[in-house]
C-alpha positions as CSV (number, residue, x, y, z in Angstrom):
1,M,-21.4,-6.9,-24.0
2,D,-22.8,-3.4,-23.9
3,M,-19.9,-1.5,-25.3
4,E,-20.7,1.4,-23.0
5,I,-20.5,-0.4,-20.0
6,F,-17.1,-2.1,-21.4
7,D,-15.7,1.4,-21.5
8,L,-16.9,3.0,-18.6
9,S,-15.9,0.0,-16.6
10,M,-12.5,-0.3,-18.1
11,I,-12.0,3.5,-17.1
12,W,-13.2,3.2,-13.8
13,A,-11.2,0.0,-13.0
14,M,-8.2,2.4,-13.9
15,I,-9.2,5.1,-11.8
16,I,-9.4,2.7,-9.2
17,A,-6.2,0.8,-9.6
18,F,-4.5,4.2,-9.8
19,A,-5.7,5.1,-6.7
20,V,-4.4,2.3,-4.7
21,I,-0.9,2.2,-6.4
22,M,-0.9,5.8,-5.4
23,Y,-2.1,5.0,-1.9
24,V,0.3,2.3,-1.3
25,L,3.1,4.3,-2.5
26,M,2.7,7.3,-0.8
27,D,1.2,6.2,2.6
28,G,3.3,3.2,2.4
29,F,6.4,5.1,3.5
30,D,5.1,6.9,6.0
31,L,3.6,3.4,7.6
32,G,6.9,2.5,6.9
33,V,8.5,5.3,9.3
34,G,5.9,4.5,12.0
35,M,7.2,1.1,11.7
36,L,10.5,1.7,12.4
37,F,9.7,4.3,15.3
38,P,10.9,1.7,18.2
39,F,14.1,1.0,16.6
40,A,15.1,4.5,16.3
41,P,18.4,5.2,17.7
42,D,17.0,8.0,20.4
43,E,14.3,10.5,20.9
44,D,15.3,12.9,18.7
45,A,15.6,11.0,15.5
46,R,12.2,10.1,16.7
47,D,11.4,13.9,16.2
48,V,12.8,13.8,13.0
49,M,11.1,10.7,11.5
50,M,7.6,12.2,12.7
51,N,8.3,15.5,11.2
52,S,9.6,14.0,7.8
53,V,6.2,12.6,7.6
54,A,4.0,15.0,9.3
55,P,3.3,17.7,6.4
56,V,2.2,15.0,3.9
57,W,0.6,12.1,5.9
58,D,-2.9,13.2,5.9
59,G,-2.7,14.3,1.8
60,N,-1.3,10.6,1.1
61,E,-4.3,9.2,2.7
62,T,-6.6,11.0,0.3
63,W,-5.7,8.3,-2.4
64,L,-7.1,5.7,0.2
65,V,-10.7,8.0,0.6
66,L,-10.8,8.7,-3.4
67,G,-10.4,4.6,-4.4
68,G,-12.9,3.5,-1.6
69,A,-15.6,6.1,-2.5
70,G,-14.7,5.2,-6.4
71,L,-15.1,2.0,-5.7
72,L,-18.6,1.8,-4.3
73,G,-20.3,4.1,-6.8
74,A,-18.7,2.2,-10.1
75,F,-18.8,-1.4,-8.7
76,P,-21.2,-2.0,-5.7
77,L,-21.2,-5.5,-5.7
78,V,-17.5,-5.4,-4.4
79,Y,-18.6,-3.7,-1.0
80,S,-21.6,-6.2,-0.8
81,I,-19.4,-8.9,-1.0
82,L,-15.8,-8.1,0.4
83,L,-16.9,-6.2,3.2
84,P,-18.6,-8.9,4.9
85,A,-15.7,-11.0,4.1
86,L,-13.5,-8.4,5.5
87,Y,-15.2,-6.9,8.4
88,I,-12.8,-7.6,10.9
89,G,-9.8,-6.7,8.7
90,V,-11.2,-3.6,7.6
91,F,-11.8,-2.6,10.9
92,L,-8.3,-3.4,12.1
93,M,-6.6,-1.3,9.6
94,L,-8.8,1.7,9.9
95,A,-8.2,1.3,14.0
96,G,-4.7,1.2,13.5
97,L,-4.5,4.3,11.1
98,I,-6.9,6.1,13.6
99,F,-4.3,5.5,16.3
100,R,-1.4,6.8,13.8
101,G,-3.8,10.2,13.5
102,V,-3.9,11.0,17.4
103,A,-0.3,9.9,17.9
104,F,0.5,12.9,15.3
105,E,-1.2,15.4,16.7
106,F,-0.6,14.0,20.7
107,R,2.9,12.9,20.7
108,F,4.4,16.8,20.1
109,K,2.3,18.0,23.0
110,A,2.8,14.8,25.7
111,K,5.4,15.3,28.1
112,S,5.4,12.6,30.7
113,S,3.3,10.3,28.3
114,R,5.0,10.7,25.1
115,Y,6.6,7.1,25.2
116,L,2.7,6.0,25.1
117,W,2.3,8.0,21.7
118,N,5.1,6.5,20.4
119,W,4.0,3.1,20.7
120,A,0.5,3.9,19.8
121,F,2.4,5.4,16.4
122,A,4.2,2.6,16.2
123,G,1.8,0.0,17.1
124,G,-1.1,1.8,14.4
125,S,1.4,1.6,11.9
126,F,2.1,-2.1,12.5
127,L,-1.5,-3.0,12.7
128,A,-2.6,-0.7,9.7
129,A,0.2,-2.5,7.6
130,F,-0.2,-6.0,8.4
131,A,-4.2,-5.5,7.9
132,Q,-3.7,-4.2,4.6
133,G,-1.0,-7.0,3.3
134,V,-4.0,-9.8,4.7
135,V,-6.5,-8.0,2.6
136,V,-4.2,-8.3,-0.4
137,G,-3.5,-12.3,0.6
138,S,-7.2,-12.8,0.8
139,Y,-8.1,-11.5,-2.7
140,I,-5.1,-13.7,-3.8
141,Q,-7.2,-16.8,-2.5
142,G,-10.4,-15.3,-3.4
143,Y,-13.6,-15.5,-1.8
144,E,-16.7,-18.3,-1.2
145,T,-19.6,-16.7,-3.0
146,E,-23.4,-18.0,-3.0
147,G,-25.4,-16.4,-5.7
148,L,-24.5,-12.4,-5.0
149,A,-23.5,-13.0,-1.6
150,Y,-20.4,-13.7,0.7
151,A,-21.0,-17.3,1.8
152,G,-17.9,-17.8,3.8
153,G,-17.1,-17.6,7.1
154,A,-15.8,-14.5,9.5
155,F,-12.5,-15.2,9.7
156,D,-11.8,-17.0,6.2
157,W,-9.5,-13.8,5.6
158,L,-6.7,-15.0,8.6
159,T,-4.9,-17.9,6.8
160,P,-1.7,-19.3,6.9
161,F,-1.1,-17.5,3.7
162,T,-2.5,-14.3,4.3
163,V,-0.8,-14.0,7.3
164,T,2.5,-14.2,5.3
165,T,1.4,-11.7,3.0
166,G,0.7,-9.3,5.7
167,L,4.2,-9.8,6.9
168,G,5.7,-9.4,3.8
169,L,3.8,-5.9,3.1
170,M,4.8,-4.7,6.4
171,A,8.5,-5.7,5.2
172,G,8.0,-3.7,2.0
173,Y,6.3,-0.6,3.9
174,A,9.3,-0.5,6.5
175,L,11.7,-0.9,3.3
176,L,9.9,2.2,2.0
177,G,10.0,4.1,4.8
178,C,14.0,3.4,5.8
179,T,14.6,4.6,1.9
180,W,12.7,7.5,2.5
181,L,14.7,8.4,5.5
182,I,17.6,7.9,3.8
183,M,16.4,10.7,1.3
184,K,15.4,13.0,4.1
185,T,17.5,12.6,7.2
186,E,21.2,13.4,7.7
187,G,24.0,12.4,9.9
188,Y,23.8,9.7,12.1
189,I,20.1,9.1,11.7
190,Q,20.5,8.5,8.0
191,E,23.7,6.3,8.7
192,W,21.3,4.0,11.0
193,A,18.9,3.7,7.7
194,Y,21.6,2.7,5.6
195,G,22.6,0.2,7.6
196,L,19.2,-1.1,7.9
197,A,17.9,-0.8,4.4
198,P,19.8,-3.9,2.7
199,W,18.4,-6.1,5.8
200,L,14.7,-5.1,5.2
201,L,15.5,-5.8,1.2
202,G,16.6,-9.4,2.1
203,A,13.4,-9.5,4.0
204,V,11.1,-8.6,1.2
205,L,12.9,-10.6,-1.4
206,A,12.5,-13.8,0.6
207,V,8.8,-13.1,1.7
208,F,8.6,-12.5,-2.5
209,A,9.7,-15.6,-3.4
210,I,8.0,-17.6,-0.6
211,I,4.6,-15.9,-1.7
212,S,5.7,-16.8,-5.1
213,I,6.2,-20.1,-5.0
214,W,2.7,-20.7,-2.6
215,T,0.5,-18.6,-5.1
216,P,-0.3,-21.8,-7.3
217,S,-1.5,-24.2,-4.5
218,V,-4.0,-21.2,-3.0
219,D,-4.9,-20.4,-7.1
220,P,-4.5,-22.6,-9.3
221,A,-5.7,-20.4,-12.4
222,A,-2.6,-18.0,-11.4
223,F,0.2,-20.7,-12.2
224,E,-1.9,-21.1,-15.7
225,R,-2.0,-17.4,-16.3
226,W,2.1,-18.1,-15.4
227,F,3.1,-20.9,-16.9
228,A,0.7,-21.8,-19.2
229,E,3.1,-20.2,-22.4
230,I,5.5,-17.2,-21.7
231,R,3.7,-14.3,-21.8
232,W,4.5,-10.5,-21.5
233,I,3.2,-10.9,-17.7
234,W,6.9,-11.9,-17.2
235,I,8.1,-8.2,-17.2
236,F,6.4,-7.6,-14.2
237,P,9.0,-9.8,-11.9
238,V,11.6,-9.2,-14.1
239,L,11.1,-5.4,-13.5
240,A,10.9,-6.4,-9.6
241,T,14.4,-7.9,-9.4
242,F,15.8,-5.0,-12.0
243,F,14.8,-2.3,-9.3
244,A,15.6,-4.5,-6.4
245,F,19.4,-4.6,-7.8
246,Q,18.9,-0.8,-8.4
247,I,18.0,-0.4,-4.7
248,W,21.1,-2.7,-3.4
249,R,23.6,-1.1,-5.8
250,S,22.7,2.6,-4.6
251,L,22.6,1.5,-1.1
252,R,26.0,0.4,-1.0
253,K,27.5,3.7,-3.4
254,R,25.6,5.7,-0.8
255,K,22.7,7.3,-2.7
256,E,20.1,9.3,-1.3
257,A,17.4,9.4,-3.6
258,I,17.9,6.5,-6.0
259,P,17.0,3.8,-3.2
260,F,13.5,5.5,-2.2
261,I,13.0,5.9,-6.2
262,A,13.6,2.0,-6.7
263,T,11.9,0.9,-4.2
264,M,8.9,2.6,-5.3
265,A,9.2,1.1,-8.9
266,M,9.4,-2.3,-7.1
267,F,6.5,-1.9,-5.5
268,A,4.7,-0.6,-8.5
269,S,6.0,-3.7,-10.6
270,T,5.0,-6.4,-8.4
271,Y,1.3,-4.6,-8.2
272,F,0.8,-4.5,-11.8
273,G,2.0,-8.0,-11.9
274,L,-0.8,-8.9,-8.8
275,L,-3.3,-7.1,-11.3
276,W,-2.9,-8.9,-14.2
277,T,-2.6,-12.1,-12.1
278,R,-6.3,-11.6,-11.5
279,W,-7.6,-9.3,-14.3
280,P,-10.6,-8.8,-14.9
281,Y,-11.7,-10.6,-11.6
282,V,-12.7,-8.0,-9.0
283,I,-14.2,-10.8,-6.7
284,P,-12.2,-13.8,-7.4
285,P,-12.8,-16.5,-8.4
286,N,-16.3,-15.6,-10.1
287,F,-16.9,-12.1,-10.7
288,T,-15.5,-9.8,-13.2
289,L,-15.0,-6.2,-13.4
290,W,-18.4,-6.1,-15.5
291,D,-20.5,-8.2,-13.8
292,A,-19.8,-5.9,-10.3
293,A,-20.5,-2.6,-12.3
294,S,-23.1,-0.3,-11.2
295,A,-25.4,1.2,-14.1
296,P,-24.0,3.0,-17.0
297,E,-25.7,6.3,-15.7
298,S,-24.5,5.9,-12.2
299,Q,-20.9,5.5,-13.7
300,L,-20.7,8.2,-16.3
301,F,-22.3,10.7,-13.5
302,L,-19.3,9.7,-10.9
303,L,-16.7,9.7,-14.1
304,L,-17.3,13.6,-14.5
305,G,-16.7,14.2,-10.9
306,M,-13.7,12.8,-11.0
307,L,-12.3,14.6,-14.0
308,F,-12.3,17.5,-11.5
309,V,-10.9,16.1,-8.3
310,I,-8.0,13.8,-9.4
311,P,-6.2,17.0,-11.1
312,I,-6.8,19.1,-7.8
313,I,-5.3,16.0,-5.7
314,L,-2.6,15.8,-7.8
315,A,-1.4,19.4,-8.1
316,Y,-1.9,20.3,-4.3
317,T,-0.3,16.8,-3.7
318,A,2.8,17.9,-5.8
319,W,2.8,21.4,-4.4
320,T,3.2,20.2,-0.9
321,Y,5.7,18.0,-1.4
322,W,7.5,20.6,-3.3
323,V,7.1,23.2,-0.5
324,F,8.2,20.6,2.0
325,R,11.5,19.1,0.1
326,G,14.6,19.1,1.6
327,K,16.0,17.4,4.6
328,V,14.8,17.3,8.0
329,R,17.0,18.2,10.9
330,V,16.9,17.6,14.5
331,G,14.8,20.9,16.1
332,E,13.2,21.3,12.7
333,G,10.1,20.2,11.4
334,Y,6.8,20.8,10.3
335,H,5.2,21.1,14.1
């Protein structure tokens, strides 16, 4: 194996993994807020919920664009196989994100049709979150290939297993959104979120347990990696369990910021456990990241650009969250 390709491919794998986890953590909570929209106590609560994410939601999705563009440039084989396998799922995700984006801009101006934009915001959030969970499930179960092309059917991504992962990610995003509202709101809206969060935590843990038991039958290689011998990979489920306990305890003590931070940490632990389960396959079960890599010259050229882009994104993201820190109250907000 060429050492230059090895080094650049590893660096790119880490960049894309970082972009994906940043998107999951930062856009996950505003998708969660959207899914909670139909269950909000009243219209004032919905105004506050939307205003809590309005200043940051479009910046959060920058990480999705960054990860997608980096993946295309560094590992083009992933696009040539995964897009034909996931055309419908990816289209549904993008459609959901578009509905949400339009609802952000139109809902506050609408009068008689506001209820339609409420449903557009909620429906888009449900659809995008479910589609992302299905994509994760399809990645776990792998893809049928012949040579360098996808050989499966148009709906191979839609199975009972992937539907379960889709529902699980919806529950996880809803928990992120609920703990975000605990941190960003007060009064009866915060109390509503406190009451809902333990139920969502229970749902997340239940689905996590089901998927953990189910995965070895979907992917025997995962069973071998986890159970052939006791390895440090077990630190990830241990950490996820620890952070789940911290969420539960902080909710009981009526903490405001800790539930959200602990939920993000639980997500990150689960995410890194998934990555390690499939490492180094980017197109399981046949293609590693080195098989899918573009030419070293292309990877190096793109990497030089990323060295400038990523610090800028981190800087303006941090600045946005700092400027819009604090509680969001009824009658106040970004719009």
